[in-house]
N, C-alpha and C positions, 0 to 999 in steps of 0.2 A: 533644486537639483533632483534629478531622477534617480530612482533606485532601479538598477538593472537586474539585481538578483535578490531573491528572498533570503533573508538571514534568519528568520524565525522558524523554528522547528515546531511541528505539531506534537501531540502526545506520543509517547514511546509506543512502538509497535508491539502488539501482544497477540497471542493466539486467540482467535475469535473476533478480532477487530475486523470491521468491514470498510471497504473502500470502493469507490466507483471510479471508472476511467474518466479523467477530466474531459468535459464536453459530452459525455455519454452517461447520464445519470441512471439509465436503465441497465447498464452493465456493472453489476455489483460483484465484487470479489471478497472472499473471506480468507483470513490468514489461518492456515491449518498447522504450520510448523515453522519454527525458527531455528537457524543453525549458523555456525561460522564456517565459511568456505575455506578451502586450503590456502587461499590467498590472504586470509585473515579478515575478509570483509563479512559483516553480518548479512545474511540473506533470509528471505521468507519464501515459503511455498504458499501460493495463493490459489484458490479454486473458485471458479464462477459459481455463484449461488444458484443460478437457474439451470446450469448444465455442469454437473460434477465431473464430466470427462474433460472439461477445459481447465488445464492447470498451467501455472507459470512459476518460475523461480525468479525473484526480483531482489535487488539489494534493498535492505531496510531503509537506507537513506532515500531511495526513490519514493518510498511510501511516506516518509517523514517530511519530505520537502513540500509536498502538496502541489507539485507541478504536473506530474503525470497521473497520479492517483490522489483522489480527494477523500478525506474521511467521510463515511456515510453517517448521517444523523442517527442517533440512538432510537431504536424502535421501542415504544412503550407497550 
């Protein structure tokens, strides 16, 4: 049987965590702020590592799912 949806979540989103856009490993985003929206949904402000003027607000669940954003490997 095929799995249509991923049911496993990645590690909890935290400030300083880095993600890249799925399919674009050169586009790295860093979480700079976490907050709960007025709708009760947990959100994250993310900023492009290479261009600090590029900012987004995304639901934390979209970062956790691994579909649209993929956790970046830890840099040593």
